[in-house]
RODO-2510 file (C-alpha; in nm, 4 decimals, decimal comma):
residues 388
     n   res          X          Y          Z
     1     x    -1,8929     0,0847     0,8254
     2     x    -1,7172     0,2603     0,5259
     3     x    -1,9262     0,3414     0,2499
     4     x    -1,8234     0,0744    -0,0194
     5     x    -1,9798     0,2539    -0,3109
     6     x    -1,8007     0,6046    -0,2659
     7     x    -1,4536     0,4040    -0,2430
     8     x    -1,5550     0,2149    -0,5721
     9     x    -1,6713     0,5503    -0,7410
    10     x    -1,3965     0,7129    -0,6365
    11     x    -1,1290     0,4528    -0,7008
    12     x    -1,2944     0,4332    -1,0753
    13     x    -1,2893     0,8106    -1,1209
    14     x    -1,6536     0,8251    -1,1110
    15     x    -1,8717     1,0989    -0,9432
    16     x    -1,8701     1,0026    -0,6087
    17     x    -2,2131     1,0240    -0,4581
    18     x    -2,2655     0,7123    -0,2770
    19     x    -2,5709     0,5822    -0,4865
    20     x    -2,5662     0,2468    -0,6916
    21     x    -2,7570     0,3846    -0,9823
    22     x    -2,7721     0,2932    -1,3392
    23     x    -2,5184     0,5612    -1,4026
    24     x    -2,2542     0,3784    -1,1867
    25     x    -2,3059     0,0560    -1,3814
    26     x    -2,3231     0,2119    -1,7066
    27     x    -1,9866     0,3545    -1,6708
    28     x    -1,8456    -0,0046    -1,6437
    29     x    -1,9382    -0,0692    -1,9780
    30     x    -1,8035     0,2963    -2,1108
    31     x    -1,4178     0,3565    -2,1342
    32     x    -1,3505     0,6770    -1,8931
    33     x    -1,0119     0,6523    -1,9848
    34     x    -0,7764     0,5011    -2,2448
    35     x    -0,6332     0,1225    -2,1918
    36     x    -0,3132     0,2000    -2,4151
    37     x    -0,0814    -0,1443    -2,4357
    38     x     0,1741     0,0529    -2,2854
    39     x     0,5045    -0,1325    -2,2067
    40     x     0,6248    -0,0367    -1,8875
    41     x     0,9537    -0,2236    -1,8762
    42     x     1,2508     0,0134    -1,9515
    43     x     1,5992    -0,0499    -2,0823
    44     x     1,9361     0,1028    -1,9897
    45     x     2,0358     0,4583    -2,2046
    46     x     2,1542     0,3771    -2,5321
    47     x     1,9875     0,0290    -2,5761
    48     x     2,2946    -0,1684    -2,3954
    49     x     2,2923    -0,5436    -2,5209
    50     x     2,5330    -0,8341    -2,5592
    51     x     2,6574    -0,8418    -2,9472
    52     x     2,6081    -1,2381    -2,9352
    53     x     2,3382    -1,4522    -2,8221
    54     x     2,5786    -1,7054    -2,6887
    55     x     2,6490    -1,6316    -2,3543
    56     x     2,8805    -1,7867    -2,0828
    57     x     2,8597    -1,7759    -1,6723
    58     x     3,0667    -1,8434    -1,4270
    59     x     2,9709    -1,9216    -1,0593
    60     x     3,2693    -1,7830    -0,8623
    61     x     3,1818    -1,8818    -0,4980
    62     x     2,8706    -2,0174    -0,3363
    63     x     2,6575    -1,9013    -0,0336
    64     x     2,6877    -2,1076     0,2549
    65     x     2,2902    -2,0670     0,2959
    66     x     2,2646    -2,3551     0,0287
    67     x     2,3923    -2,6553    -0,1107
    68     x     2,6227    -2,5827    -0,4369
    69     x     2,3852    -2,8144    -0,6323
    70     x     2,0812    -2,6042    -0,5356
    71     x     2,2692    -2,2682    -0,6321
    72     x     2,3565    -2,4192    -0,9566
    73     x     2,0238    -2,5350    -1,0254
    74     x     1,8467    -2,1627    -0,9075
    75     x     2,1233    -1,9905    -1,1276
    76     x     2,0701    -2,2143    -1,4317
    77     x     1,6818    -2,1935    -1,4015
    78     x     1,7202    -1,8271    -1,3320
    79     x     1,8939    -1,7630    -1,7031
    80     x     1,6373    -2,0210    -1,8457
    81     x     1,3758    -1,7544    -1,7813
    82     x     1,5173    -1,5410    -2,0207
    83     x     1,6626    -1,7971    -2,2901
    84     x     1,3172    -1,9619    -2,3525
    85     x     1,1842    -1,6357    -2,4748
    86     x     1,4717    -1,5112    -2,6635
    87     x     1,7604    -1,6474    -2,8963
    88     x     1,9773    -1,6275    -2,6205
    89     x     2,1869    -1,9180    -2,5373
    90     x     2,3469    -1,9484    -2,1944
    91     x     2,6521    -2,2024    -2,1307
    92     x     2,8335    -2,2629    -1,7450
    93     x     3,2383    -2,2102    -1,7628
    94     x     3,3646    -2,3723    -1,4404
    95     x     3,7326    -2,2064    -1,5336
    96     x     3,8546    -1,9401    -1,7264
    97     x     3,6789    -1,5872    -1,8267
    98     x     3,2862    -1,5798    -1,8815
    99     x     3,0728    -1,2894    -2,0143
   100     x     2,8870    -1,2695    -1,6891
   101     x     3,0451    -1,3883    -1,3193
   102     x     2,8497    -1,4498    -1,0238
   103     x     2,9705    -1,4271    -0,6941
   104     x     2,8372    -1,3662    -0,3393
   105     x     3,0327    -1,1395    -0,0921
   106     x     2,9010    -0,8356     0,1851
   107     x     2,9873    -0,4864     0,2256
   108     x     3,2665    -0,3699     0,0389
   109     x     3,3223    -0,6778    -0,2052
   110     x     3,5586    -0,4874    -0,4599
   111     x     3,3226    -0,3239    -0,7205
   112     x     3,2944     0,0128    -0,5682
   113     x     2,9205    -0,0611    -0,4790
   114     x     2,9404    -0,1857    -0,1219
   115     x     2,6191    -0,4010     0,0014
   116     x     2,4522    -0,1926     0,3015
   117     x     2,4098    -0,5211     0,5196
   118     x     2,0629    -0,7231     0,5735
   119     x     1,7501    -0,6411     0,4501
   120     x     1,8517    -0,3469     0,2412
   121     x     1,9795    -0,4696    -0,1027
   122     x     1,9830    -0,7800    -0,2102
   123     x     2,1875    -0,8127    -0,5484
   124     x     2,3377    -0,5791    -0,8073
   125     x     2,4430    -0,6577    -1,1776
   126     x     2,6183    -0,4349    -1,4267
   127     x     2,4885    -0,3692    -1,7986
   128     x     2,6096    -0,5643    -2,0552
   129     x     2,9806    -0,4200    -2,1578
   130     x     3,3565    -0,5540    -2,1516
   131     x     3,5042    -0,6334    -1,8111
   132     x     3,2891    -0,5761    -1,5473
   133     x     2,9560    -0,5610    -1,7651
   134     x     2,6900    -0,8072    -1,6854
   135     x     2,8847    -0,9732    -1,3810
   136     x     2,6289    -0,9973    -1,1066
   137     x     2,7023    -0,9821    -0,7237
   138     x     2,4893    -1,1461    -0,4398
   139     x     2,4495    -0,9691    -0,0732
   140     x     2,5901    -1,2344     0,1375
   141     x     2,4303    -1,0690     0,4443
   142     x     2,1027    -1,2060     0,3271
   143     x     1,9921    -1,5361     0,3485
   144     x     1,8843    -1,6971     0,0289
   145     x     1,6792    -2,0203    -0,0031
   146     x     1,5459    -2,2431    -0,2928
   147     x     1,1853    -2,1501    -0,1154
   148     x     0,9910    -1,8946     0,0524
   149     x     1,2391    -1,8623     0,3715
   150     x     1,4715    -1,5586     0,3334
   151     x     1,4771    -1,4399    -0,0285
   152     x     1,4499    -1,7005    -0,2987
   153     x     1,7808    -1,7104    -0,5090
   154     x     1,6365    -1,7991    -0,8752
   155     x     1,3818    -1,5079    -0,8062
   156     x     1,6422    -1,2543    -0,7345
   157     x     1,8731    -1,4314    -0,9804
   158     x     1,6371    -1,3836    -1,2486
   159     x     1,5846    -0,9999    -1,2042
   160     x     1,9702    -0,9206    -1,1616
   161     x     2,0054    -1,1324    -1,4739
   162     x     1,7553    -0,8896    -1,6512
   163     x     1,9888    -0,6201    -1,5594
   164     x     2,2762    -0,8023    -1,6712
   165     x     2,1235    -0,8600    -2,0321
   166     x     2,0344    -0,5072    -2,0368
   167     x     1,6622    -0,4269    -1,9284
   168     x     1,6169    -0,1470    -1,6035
   169     x     1,3480    -0,1305    -1,3664
   170     x     0,9731    -0,1696    -1,4556
   171     x     0,6881     0,0362    -1,3330
   172     x     0,4912    -0,2604    -1,3648
   173     x     0,4108    -0,4139    -1,0383
   174     x     0,3782    -0,7339    -1,1658
   175     x     0,6690    -0,7567    -1,3712
   176     x     1,0175    -0,9851    -1,2599
   177     x     1,2155    -0,6318    -1,3145
   178     x     0,9893    -0,4301    -1,0753
   179     x     1,2366    -0,2973    -0,7731
   180     x     1,0690    -0,4505    -0,5084
   181     x     1,1087    -0,8341    -0,3902
   182     x     0,7936    -1,0193    -0,3972
   183     x     0,7894    -1,3796    -0,3208
   184     x     0,5765    -1,5950    -0,5688
   185     x     0,5465    -1,9672    -0,6575
   186     x     0,8511    -2,0893    -0,8585
   187     x     0,7400    -2,4442    -0,9684
   188     x     0,5792    -2,3176    -1,2842
   189     x     0,7194    -1,9887    -1,3286
   190     x     0,6779    -1,7956    -1,6681
   191     x     0,8123    -1,4604    -1,7324
   192     x     0,5356    -1,1765    -1,7042
   193     x     0,4362    -1,0043    -2,0599
   194     x     0,6077    -0,6749    -1,9284
   195     x     0,9463    -0,8435    -1,9305
   196     x     0,9004    -1,0702    -2,2205
   197     x     0,8256    -0,7362    -2,4279
   198     x     1,1466    -0,5784    -2,2766
   199     x     1,3749    -0,8430    -2,3280
   200     x     1,2596    -0,9057    -2,6926
   201     x     1,3073    -0,5519    -2,7495
   202     x     1,6860    -0,5938    -2,7230
   203     x     1,6796    -0,9353    -2,8745
   204     x     1,3842    -1,0340    -3,0619
   205     x     1,1603    -1,3679    -2,9724
   206     x     1,2731    -1,7305    -2,9595
   207     x     1,2295    -1,8973    -3,3217
   208     x     1,1366    -2,2048    -3,1800
   209     x     0,8824    -2,0964    -2,9143
   210     x     0,5577    -1,8993    -2,8930
   211     x     0,4762    -1,7094    -2,6009
   212     x     0,0691    -1,7343    -2,6398
   213     x     0,1471    -2,1180    -2,6594
   214     x     0,2802    -2,1320    -2,2729
   215     x     0,0042    -2,1938    -2,0419
   216     x     0,1932    -2,0742    -1,7450
   217     x     0,2724    -1,7221    -1,8642
   218     x     0,0631    -1,5293    -1,6178
   219     x    -0,1994    -1,2625    -1,7599
   220     x    -0,0937    -0,9195    -1,8215
   221     x    -0,1110    -0,6714    -1,5177
   222     x    -0,4774    -0,5507    -1,5022
   223     x    -0,5543    -0,1800    -1,5210
   224     x    -0,7971    -0,0050    -1,3373
   225     x    -0,8951     0,2041    -1,6321
   226     x    -1,0088    -0,0983    -1,8400
   227     x    -1,3654    -0,0569    -1,8634
   228     x    -1,3926    -0,4231    -1,9030
   229     x    -1,2384    -0,4926    -1,5364
   230     x    -1,4407    -0,7392    -1,3501
   231     x    -1,2625    -0,7568    -0,9699
   232     x    -1,2816    -1,0632    -0,8499
   233     x    -1,3321    -0,9505    -0,4908
   234     x    -1,3426    -0,6574    -0,2412
   235     x    -1,3435    -0,6447     0,1329
   236     x    -1,2343    -0,3339     0,3742
   237     x    -0,9272    -0,3860     0,6083
   238     x    -0,9465    -0,1810     0,9125
   239     x    -1,0277     0,1271     0,7097
   240     x    -0,8796     0,0509     0,3983
   241     x    -1,0647    -0,0638     0,0882
   242     x    -0,8841    -0,3966    -0,0805
   243     x    -0,9587    -0,4648    -0,4426
   244     x    -0,8478    -0,8193    -0,5783
   245     x    -0,7856    -0,8898    -0,9258
   246     x    -0,5759    -1,2327    -1,0581
   247     x    -0,2289    -1,1975    -0,8623
   248     x    -0,2764    -0,8259    -0,7892
   249     x    -0,4931    -0,6048    -0,5558
   250     x    -0,5464    -0,2452    -0,5415
   251     x    -0,4908    -0,0677    -0,1363
   252     x    -0,7005     0,2155    -0,0924
   253     x    -0,6104     0,4065     0,1943
   254     x    -0,8897     0,7063     0,2549
   255     x    -0,6150     0,9788     0,3680
   256     x    -0,4236     0,8793     0,0291
   257     x    -0,5626     0,9929    -0,3494
   258     x    -0,3440     0,7701    -0,5260
   259     x    -0,4441     0,4060    -0,5163
   260     x    -0,1444     0,1834    -0,4635
   261     x    -0,1303    -0,1681    -0,6608
   262     x     0,0435    -0,4570    -0,5620
   263     x     0,1038    -0,8462    -0,6015
   264     x    -0,0941    -1,0396    -0,3513
   265     x     0,2364    -1,2225    -0,2564
   266     x     0,3868    -0,9288    -0,1609
   267     x     0,1979    -0,9061     0,1732
   268     x     0,0764    -1,2694     0,1678
   269     x     0,3012    -1,5102     0,0044
   270     x     0,0827    -1,7937     0,1553
   271     x    -0,1927    -1,6757    -0,0212
   272     x    -0,3494    -1,7873    -0,4001
   273     x    -0,4124    -1,5837    -0,6863
   274     x    -0,7666    -1,5179    -0,8047
   275     x    -0,9489    -1,4767    -0,4663
   276     x    -1,3532    -1,5316    -0,4931
   277     x    -1,4799    -1,3934    -0,2255
   278     x    -1,3823    -1,1711     0,0659
   279     x    -1,5572    -0,9639     0,3491
   280     x    -1,4218    -0,8076     0,6962
   281     x    -1,5839    -0,9007     1,0493
   282     x    -1,4833    -0,5998     1,2579
   283     x    -1,6163    -0,7814     1,5763
   284     x    -1,3238    -0,9963     1,5196
   285     x    -1,1005    -0,8235     1,3858
   286     x    -1,0732    -1,0287     1,0593
   287     x    -1,0644    -1,0552     0,6832
   288     x    -1,1545    -1,3686     0,5410
   289     x    -1,0594    -1,4832     0,1997
   290     x    -1,1855    -1,7715    -0,0027
   291     x    -1,0952    -1,9629    -0,3000
   292     x    -1,2240    -2,3027    -0,3920
   293     x    -1,2921    -2,5012    -0,1176
   294     x    -1,0506    -2,3110     0,1202
   295     x    -1,0662    -1,9907     0,3170
   296     x    -0,8165    -1,7769     0,4938
   297     x    -0,8230    -1,5395     0,8061
   298     x    -0,5950    -1,2201     0,7889
   299     x    -0,5414    -1,0161     1,1277
   300     x    -0,4331    -0,7085     0,9598
   301     x    -0,1513    -0,7761     0,7042
   302     x    -0,0834    -1,1498     0,9038
   303     x    -0,2225    -1,4635     0,8070
   304     x    -0,3803    -1,6668     1,0951
   305     x    -0,1946    -1,9855     1,2343
   306     x    -0,3869    -2,2872     1,1434
   307     x    -0,5019    -2,1883     0,7784
   308     x    -0,6437    -2,2694     0,5380
   309     x    -0,9037    -2,4234     0,6420
   310     x    -1,1865    -2,5969     0,4626
   311     x    -1,5158    -2,4247     0,3789
   312     x    -1,7001    -2,7570     0,4871
   313     x    -1,6255    -2,6622     0,8507
   314     x    -1,8389    -2,3714     0,8201
   315     x    -2,1180    -2,6006     0,7432
   316     x    -2,1174    -2,5801     0,3446
   317     x    -2,2786    -2,8974     0,1665
   318     x    -2,0239    -3,1041    -0,0394
   319     x    -2,1626    -2,9767    -0,3781
   320     x    -2,0134    -2,6276    -0,3406
   321     x    -1,7251    -2,6179    -0,4795
   322     x    -1,6736    -2,2430    -0,4714
   323     x    -1,8281    -1,9208    -0,3244
   324     x    -1,9250    -1,6534    -0,5717
   325     x    -1,9211    -1,3329    -0,3173
   326     x    -1,9282    -1,2974     0,0498
   327     x    -2,1469    -1,0120     0,2651
   328     x    -2,1230    -0,9557     0,6274
   329     x    -2,3944    -0,7530     0,8224
   330     x    -2,1830    -0,6181     1,1218
   331     x    -2,5023    -0,5158     1,3034
   332     x    -2,6368    -0,8724     1,2620
   333     x    -2,3605    -1,0776     1,2707
   334     x    -2,4610    -1,2675     0,9647
   335     x    -2,2773    -1,3395     0,6737
   336     x    -2,4467    -1,3844     0,3413
   337     x    -2,2568    -1,6609     0,1261
   338     x    -2,3700    -1,6508    -0,2459
   339     x    -2,3244    -1,9514    -0,4370
   340     x    -2,4692    -2,0030    -0,7937
   341     x    -2,8385    -1,8642    -0,7550
   342     x    -2,8527    -1,9643    -0,4180
   343     x    -2,7083    -1,7568    -0,1034
   344     x    -2,6472    -1,9284     0,2547
   345     x    -2,6565    -1,7199     0,5891
   346     x    -2,4025    -1,7984     0,8484
   347     x    -2,4403    -1,6948     1,2058
   348     x    -2,1125    -1,6085     1,4174
   349     x    -2,2681    -1,6240     1,7105
   350     x    -2,3633    -1,9601     1,6780
   351     x    -2,0762    -2,0319     1,4201
   352     x    -2,3335    -2,2623     1,2249
   353     x    -2,5452    -2,2231     0,9176
   354     x    -2,8565    -2,0817     0,9209
   355     x    -3,1522    -2,3289     0,9183
   356     x    -3,3859    -2,2960     0,6138
   357     x    -3,1020    -2,2384     0,3978
   358     x    -2,9946    -2,2328     0,1293
   359     x    -3,2765    -1,9973    -0,0626
   360     x    -3,3206    -1,8433    -0,4082
   361     x    -3,1601    -1,5176    -0,4332
   362     x    -3,4262    -1,3996    -0,6819
   363     x    -3,6732    -1,4742    -0,3990
   364     x    -3,5452    -1,2724    -0,1020
   365     x    -3,3554    -0,9744    -0,3221
   366     x    -3,6070    -0,8448    -0,5841
   367     x    -3,4704    -0,7717    -0,9501
   368     x    -3,1170    -0,9599    -0,8798
   369     x    -3,1138    -1,2805    -1,1153
   370     x    -2,8265    -1,5001    -1,2445
   371     x    -2,4934    -1,5015    -1,0277
   372     x    -2,3942    -1,2420    -0,7511
   373     x    -2,0211    -1,1152    -0,8243
   374     x    -2,0067    -0,8457    -0,5699
   375     x    -2,2005    -0,7633    -0,2831
   376     x    -2,1918    -0,4575    -0,0830
   377     x    -2,3316    -0,2910     0,2480
   378     x    -2,4011     0,0702     0,2497
   379     x    -2,5702     0,2065     0,5736
   380     x    -2,7136    -0,1314     0,6496
   381     x    -2,8589    -0,1473     0,2972
   382     x    -2,7536    -0,4480     0,0650
   383     x    -2,6225    -0,3974    -0,2937
   384     x    -2,5328    -0,6385    -0,5319
   385     x    -2,3913    -0,6548    -0,8342
   386     x    -2,4986    -0,9259    -1,1005
   387     x    -2,2185    -0,9634    -1,3914
   388     x    -2,2560    -1,2634    -1,5465
***
């Protein structure tokens, strides 16, 4: 099994020893690299922006993938994402010339920037200016929808309207203006902070609303250099190591020195954010992820059919509402689940909880008190981090 401590030390820029010693624990409390509040958004050269805060838009044609009503709602909602955090106001026109003209087309569609067919460029928009400036075109060779099937029109439109208002791409993988499409739940969507900072650098803030008062605003994208970072869960996956935090995860591949950061929804649109616990079973070639009273099984980067399932199917009593950490021993086929100051032992072969559990953690793991937030196996030896 991969040496998790070495992977973690390498990830955080520590001396790679494979030993979970006091130096490794102490470094979590000390800044090893700065965590500057550096915006990762970017604007077009020259800071292109509209000279007025009152803009008009017109939908010139419609995609056959969706009803006209659903297209209208998706476009309106996409503009609202930006108007909620700025003084900008958007008015829809049904005839005449609008500042931002919206259309669907395929291949060569009349602007000297032809689309490339399915699965390539989804849409494009032009920076603020007279004439074609602000116009937004969607590739009709793609399939658009109101949900997760194909490409969510609201999410694609909101991204493109960011360009139409003057924003270029962001380097923040959690930003709407990140160049790679990633589905996320749109029911209570709020603009990520990096995008808010970007658009407000051009137009200022909405005098009637406070970003910090919006409960739906997602937390800032976590920084691996943050000395106060506490991960939600860690697991291996076919030789890789996955570090989960909020709606993100870091992916570390042994042959590649650079750690890649993604949103969870980029690989698994079905999965929730804020994973509680995770572990890999190499025998079944599955990774199990837990949140609240549900859990999911992953086969590589696919979610198994029939999931999520209830943790009570594993034998947990009804008073268990979430799992703090999980640790799987490939040699014994046992999985330890840590819940509060107790732990449970699950037997993979019998698919049942072992008798005599739960037991107190402090009785079987001397020196550990309180709740276990992370558990690691190193050469058959269990190590745990108690962070709260």
